[in-house]
KELO-80718 format. One record per atom (N, C-alpha, C): residue number from 1; residue in one letter; atom name; x, y, z. Coordinates in pm, whole numbers, m for minus. Layout:
BEGIN
SITE    n  res  atom      xx      yy      zz
SITE  NUM    A    CA       X       Y       Z
...
This chain:
BEGIN
SITE    n  res  atom      xx      yy      zz
SITE    1    M     N      85    m119       0
SITE    1    M    CA       0       0       0
SITE    1    M     C      88     124       0
SITE    2    S     N      54     221     m80
SITE    2    S    CA     136     342     m92
SITE    2    S     C      98     446      14
SITE    3    D     N     185     542      28
SITE    3    D    CA     160     651     123
SITE    3    D     C      46     738      72
SITE    4    P     N     m26     802     163
SITE    4    P    CA    m133     892     119
SITE    4    P     C     m76    1014      46
SITE    5    V     N    m157    1069     m41
SITE    5    V    CA    m123    1195    m108
SITE    5    V     C    m174    1306     m17
SITE    6    I     N     m86    1401      14
SITE    6    I    CA    m124    1512     102
SITE    6    I     C    m102    1642      25
SITE    7    I     N    m209    1721      15
SITE    7    I    CA    m199    1851     m53
SITE    7    I     C    m265    1957      35
SITE    8    K     N    m224    2080      12
SITE    8    K    CA    m285    2194      79
SITE    8    K     C    m353    2280     m26
SITE    9    V     N    m475    2324       5
SITE    9    V    CA    m550    2410     m86
SITE    9    V     C    m601    2530      m8
SITE   10    E     N    m610    2642     m76
SITE   10    E    CA    m663    2764     m13
SITE   10    E     C    m799    2795     m74
SITE   11    L     N    m896    2824      12
SITE   11    L    CA   m1030    2859     m35
SITE   11    L     C   m1027    3001     m89
SITE   12    K     N   m1050    3015    m218
SITE   12    K    CA   m1041    3145    m284
SITE   12    K     C   m1177    3199    m325
SITE   13    N     N   m1281    3119    m302
SITE   13    N    CA   m1415    3167    m339
SITE   13    N     C   m1466    3265    m234
SITE   14    R     N   m1571    3335    m266
SITE   14    R    CA   m1619    3446    m184
SITE   14    R     C   m1666    3407     m44
SITE   15    Y     N   m1732    3292     m30
SITE   15    Y    CA   m1794    3258      98
SITE   15    Y     C   m1739    3132     165
SITE   16    G     N   m1630    3076     113
SITE   16    G    CA   m1574    2957     175
SITE   16    G     C   m1658    2834     146
SITE   17    L     N   m1652    2737     236
SITE   17    L    CA   m1724    2611     215
SITE   17    L     C   m1866    2619     268
SITE   18    H     N   m1946    2706     207
SITE   18    H    CA   m2088    2710     240
SITE   18    H     C   m2157    2595     169
SITE   19    A     N   m2287    2586     174
SITE   19    A    CA   m2361    2467     131
SITE   19    A     C   m2329    2421     m12
SITE   20    R     N   m2334    2509    m109
SITE   20    R    CA   m2314    2467    m248
SITE   20    R     C   m2173    2416    m273
SITE   21    P     N   m2066    2490    m238
SITE   21    P    CA   m1932    2437    m259
SITE   21    P     C   m1905    2311    m177
SITE   22    A     N   m1959    2303     m58
SITE   22    A    CA   m1940    2183      24
SITE   22    A     C   m2002    2063     m45
SITE   23    A     N   m2121    2082    m104
SITE   23    A    CA   m2186    1972    m176
SITE   23    A     C   m2104    1930    m298
SITE   24    L     N   m2050    2026    m371
SITE   24    L    CA   m1967    1995    m486
SITE   24    L     C   m1840    1920    m444
SITE   25    F     N   m1782    1962    m334
SITE   25    F    CA   m1661    1898    m281
SITE   25    F     C   m1691    1752    m246
SITE   26    V     N   m1800    1729    m174
SITE   26    V    CA   m1837    1593    m132
SITE   26    V     C   m1868    1506    m255
SITE   27    Q     N   m1938    1562    m352
SITE   27    Q    CA   m1969    1487    m473
SITE   27    Q     C   m1840    1444    m544
SITE   28    M     N   m1743    1536    m551
SITE   28    M    CA   m1616    1504    m615
SITE   28    M     C   m1543    1394    m537
SITE   29    C     N   m1540    1406    m406
SITE   29    C    CA   m1475    1303    m323
SITE   29    C     C   m1537    1166    m345
SITE   30    N     N   m1668    1163    m359
SITE   30    N    CA   m1739    1036    m373
SITE   30    N     C   m1725     972    m510
SITE   31    K     N   m1663    1042    m604
SITE   31    K    CA   m1633     984    m736
SITE   31    K     C   m1515     889    m730
SITE   32    Y     N   m1440     895    m620
SITE   32    Y    CA   m1317     818    m609
SITE   32    Y     C   m1327     713    m499
SITE   33    A     N   m1254     605    m518
SITE   33    A    CA   m1251     498    m417
SITE   33    A     C   m1169     539    m295
SITE   34    S     N   m1074     628    m315
SITE   34    S    CA    m984     670    m206
SITE   34    S     C   m1060     738     m93
SITE   35    E     N   m1007     723      27
SITE   35    E    CA   m1059     795     143
SITE   35    E     C    m999     936     141
SITE   36    V     N   m1082    1035     167
SITE   36    V    CA   m1037    1174     170
SITE   36    V     C   m1061    1228     311
SITE   37    T     N    m954    1274     374
SITE   37    T    CA    m965    1337     505
SITE   37    T     C    m930    1484     488
SITE   38    V     N   m1015    1571     542
SITE   38    V    CA    m993    1715     535
SITE   38    V     C    m954    1762     674
SITE   39    V     N    m843    1836     682
SITE   39    V    CA    m792    1885     810
SITE   39    V     C    m797    2038     809
SITE   40    H     N    m858    2093     915
SITE   40    H    CA    m866    2239     930
SITE   40    H     C    m880    2270    1079
SITE   41    N     N    m794    2358    1129
SITE   41    N    CA    m797    2397    1271
SITE   41    N     C    m801    2276    1365
SITE   42    N     N    m714    2183    1342
SITE   42    N    CA    m703    2061    1424
SITE   42    N     C    m825    1972    1419
SITE   43    M     N    m916    1996    1327
SITE   43    M    CA   m1030    1907    1305
SITE   43    M     C    m999    1819    1185
SITE   44    R     N   m1032    1692    1195
SITE   44    R    CA   m1013    1595    1087
SITE   44    R     C   m1150    1535    1054
SITE   45    V     N   m1194    1554     931
SITE   45    V    CA   m1326    1503     893
SITE   45    V     C   m1318    1431     759
SITE   46    S     N   m1419    1351     732
SITE   46    S    CA   m1429    1282     604
SITE   46    S     C   m1474    1379     496
SITE   47    G     N   m1405    1375     384
SITE   47    G    CA   m1444    1458     270
SITE   47    G     C   m1568    1406     200
SITE   48    K     N   m1611    1286     237
SITE   48    K    CA   m1726    1224     172
SITE   48    K     C   m1855    1244     250
SITE   49    N     N   m1852    1325     355
SITE   49    N    CA   m1969    1346     438
SITE   49    N     C   m2000    1495     447
SITE   50    I     N   m2114    1536     394
SITE   50    I    CA   m2150    1678     387
SITE   50    I     C   m2159    1741     526
SITE   51    L     N   m2213    1669     623
SITE   51    L    CA   m2225    1727     757
SITE   51    L     C   m2087    1750     818
SITE   52    D     N   m1996    1655     797
SITE   52    D    CA   m1859    1672     846
SITE   52    D     C   m1795    1796     785
SITE   53    I     N   m1810    1811     654
SITE   53    I    CA   m1749    1926     584
SITE   53    I     C   m1807    2057     636
SITE   54    M     N   m1937    2061     657
SITE   54    M    CA   m2000    2184     705
SITE   54    M     C   m1954    2221     846
SITE   55    T     N   m1918    2124     929
SITE   55    T    CA   m1874    2153    1065
SITE   55    T     C   m1738    2221    1069
SITE   56    L     N   m1664    2217     959
SITE   56    L    CA   m1531    2280     957
SITE   56    L     C   m1538    2432     970
SITE   57    G     N   m1647    2492     923
SITE   57    G    CA   m1656    2637     927
SITE   57    G     C   m1544    2702     845
SITE   58    A     N   m1511    2641     733
SITE   58    A    CA   m1399    2687     650
SITE   58    A     C   m1438    2814     574
SITE   59    E     N   m1372    2923     608
SITE   59    E    CA   m1402    3054     551
SITE   59    E     C   m1307    3087     436
SITE   60    P     N   m1341    3189     358
SITE   60    P    CA   m1254    3230     248
SITE   60    P     C   m1113    3261     299
SITE   61    G     N   m1015    3220     221
SITE   61    G    CA    m875    3248     255
SITE   61    G     C    m812    3144     345
SITE   62    C     N    m890    3053     402
SITE   62    C    CA    m830    2954     491
SITE   62    C     C    m767    2842     408
SITE   63    E     N    m674    2775     472
SITE   63    E    CA    m605    2664     407
SITE   63    E     C    m655    2532     463
SITE   64    L     N    m683    2440     373
SITE   64    L    CA    m725    2305     411
SITE   64    L     C    m615    2208     369
SITE   65    T     N    m593    2109     452
SITE   65    T    CA    m503    2000     416
SITE   65    T     C    m588    1881     378
SITE   66    L     N    m562    1825     261
SITE   66    L    CA    m634    1709     214
SITE   66    L     C    m541    1588     218
SITE   67    E     N    m583    1486     289
SITE   67    E    CA    m507    1361     297
SITE   67    E     C    m589    1256     223
SITE   68    I     N    m534    1206     114
SITE   68    I    CA    m609    1117      27
SITE   68    I     C    m535     984      18
SITE   69    D     N    m604     878      55
SITE   69    D    CA    m541     748      65
SITE   69    D     C    m620     644     m13
SITE   70    G     N    m556     584    m113
SITE   70    G    CA    m622     481    m192
SITE   70    G     C    m560     470    m329
SITE   71    E     N    m614     380    m408
SITE   71    E    CA    m556     350    m538
SITE   71    E     C    m565     464    m637
SITE   72    D     N    m665     550    m624
SITE   72    D    CA    m680     662    m717
SITE   72    D     C    m654     797    m647
SITE   73    A     N    m568     794    m546
SITE   73    A    CA    m543     914    m464
SITE   73    A     C    m488    1031    m545
SITE   74    Q     N    m394    1004    m635
SITE   74    Q    CA    m334    1115    m711
SITE   74    Q     C    m438    1182    m800
SITE   75    E     N    m518    1101    m866
SITE   75    E    CA    m623    1155    m952
SITE   75    E     C    m725    1236    m871
SITE   76    A     N    m763    1184    m755
SITE   76    A    CA    m857    1254    m668
SITE   76    A     C    m797    1386    m621
SITE   77    A     N    m670    1385    m584
SITE   77    A    CA    m603    1507    m538
SITE   77    A     C    m604    1614    m646
SITE   78    E     N    m574    1574    m768
SITE   78    E    CA    m571    1671    m879
SITE   78    E     C    m710    1728    m905
SITE   79    S     N    m812    1644    m903
SITE   79    S    CA    m949    1691    m927
SITE   79    S     C    m997    1784    m817
SITE   80    L     N    m969    1749    m692
SITE   80    L    CA   m1012    1833    m580
SITE   80    L     C    m938    1966    m580
SITE   81    A     N    m809    1964    m608
SITE   81    A    CA    m732    2088    m614
SITE   81    A     C    m787    2180    m724
SITE   82    E     N    m821    2122    m839
SITE   82    E    CA    m876    2200    m949
SITE   82    E     C   m1011    2260    m910
SITE   83    L     N   m1095    2181    m845
SITE   83    L    CA   m1226    2230    m801
SITE   83    L     C   m1210    2350    m708
SITE   84    V     N   m1122    2338    m610
SITE   84    V    CA   m1102    2447    m513
SITE   84    V     C   m1037    2567    m582
SITE   85    N     N    m935    2543    m663
SITE   85    N    CA    m864    2654    m729
SITE   85    N     C    m954    2728    m828
SITE   86    N     N   m1053    2660    m882
SITE   86    N    CA   m1148    2724    m973
SITE   86    N     C   m1266    2784    m900
SITE   87    K     N   m1251    2801    m770
SITE   87    K    CA   m1351    2866    m684
SITE   87    K     C   m1488    2798    m692
SITE   88    F     N   m1488    2666    m711
SITE   88    F    CA   m1613    2588    m715
SITE   88    F     C   m1708    2639    m824
SITE   89    G     N   m1653    2700    m927
SITE   89    G    CA   m1734    2750   m1037
SITE   89    G     C   m1806    2881   m1008
SITE   90    E     N   m1772    2943    m894
SITE   90    E    CA   m1833    3072    m858
SITE   90    E     C   m1756    3185    m927
SITE   91    A     N   m1822    3295    m947
SITE   91    A    CA   m1758    3410   m1012
SITE   91    A     C   m1655    3476    m922
């Protein structure tokens, strides 16, 4: 088994991980077999659970650490980074 892929992403959208971006994030995580753990302010939650993601209170400008473990971890990391960097499709 390989080591997890760990990346850091900064929330650049206007309102952070509010309901719509959180839902998009969870949907993207659930496309992959890998486990996704999101770390913010010493909280560790599953990226595949909308309630967990919403409890982070992740605001614009904050940095999230994504720990992705599984056979498609690199692909998942790239897709999630792109989603966040593209501001979840928000203007």
